[in-house]
N, C-alpha and C positions, 0 to 999 in steps of 0.2 A: 267803448269797445265791448262788443257782445261776446257771449259764450253759450255753448250748448253742453249740458251735463245730464246725467241720469243717475238713478239710485234704484235698486231692486230690493224689495222686502218680501220675505216669505211669510205670508200671513198665517199659514197653517202651522208654522213653527214659532211664530212670533219673534223672528230674528232676521237679520240681513241675509240676503241670498249671495253668499260668496261663491266664487267659482263658476258663475253663469256667463257663458259666452254670448256676445252680441255683435251685430254688424250694423254699420251706419251707411246708408246709401243716399246719393243725390239723385233725384228723379228729373228726367227731362220731359219737355212738353210732348214729345212723341211717344211717351210711355216707357222708354228705356230707363234703366237706372245704372249708376256707377258706384261700385264699392269705394267708399272713402276711408273707412277705418274699421278695424276689428279690435275688440277689447274683451277682457275677462274681469268680472267684478272681484274686488278684494274682500277681505273678511268683514268689511263694513257695508258691503253691497254696492259700493261705488267703483267707478273706474279710477285708476291711479291719477289721472289728470282729466280735465274737461275734454270732451270729445272734439270740440272745435272752439277756437278763440279768434278774436280779431277779424281780419278780412276773410278768413277761411269760412266763416259763418255767412253764407250768402242768402239773399232773398230767394224764396222758392219752396218747392215741395221736397221733403226729406222722408226717409223711412228708417226706423229702428227695427231690427229683427232680433228678438230675444230667443235664444235656443233653450226654451223652457223644458222640453222633453229630455234633453241631455242632462240638465241640472236635476230634474225630478228623478230620473232613473238612477242617478248617483246616490240619492237619498233613499229611494224606495225601489230596490231591484225587482220587486213583484208588481211594478206598475203595469197596468193592462197594456196589451199591444194590439193595435196602436194606442198610444195614450190619448186622452181627451184633448189635452193641449200639447202641441209639439213646438212649432215655431209661432211666436206671437209677433205679428207685424203691426207697428203703430206708424201710420202715415200722418204727417203733420206739416203745417205750413209755417214758414218764417217770413213774416211781413216786415219786421223791424230788426234788421241784422245787428244793430247797435245795442239791442236789448239782451237780457239774459233769458235763455230758454232752458228750463229744467223739466225733463220728461221722466217722472218716476213711474215704476211699475210695481203694483201690489199684486202678488202672485200666490196662488194656491193650486193644488192639483186639478181642480175643476172650475176655476174662474180667475179673472184678473180685472184690474181697473187701472186707470191712469188719469192724469190731469196735467195742466200746465202749472208748474211751480215757478219759483223765482230764483 
């Protein structure tokens, strides 16, 4: 049984990014997308539960949208307007729905990175 999870770390503070809003979308072949779930990270930078588990994790293209601008404005009210990073969209494919997909985000005011974890 597969699952999809995420974790957000604020590398500029060296701490988990708690209180960061994110949205998960399922993408269709025609380019449209459907909102599947919204969540807010906890004090550990994780969602309270996996984003998807079991049969809900389907083969296909997915998008995670991290609302980094909102999060960063909460920490730094003097953030430039518009901020360098606002919404961070990570589009990824699920080829093996029975596997675990962990999509972490390492975030700072001027950059980010991600990878497939387990």
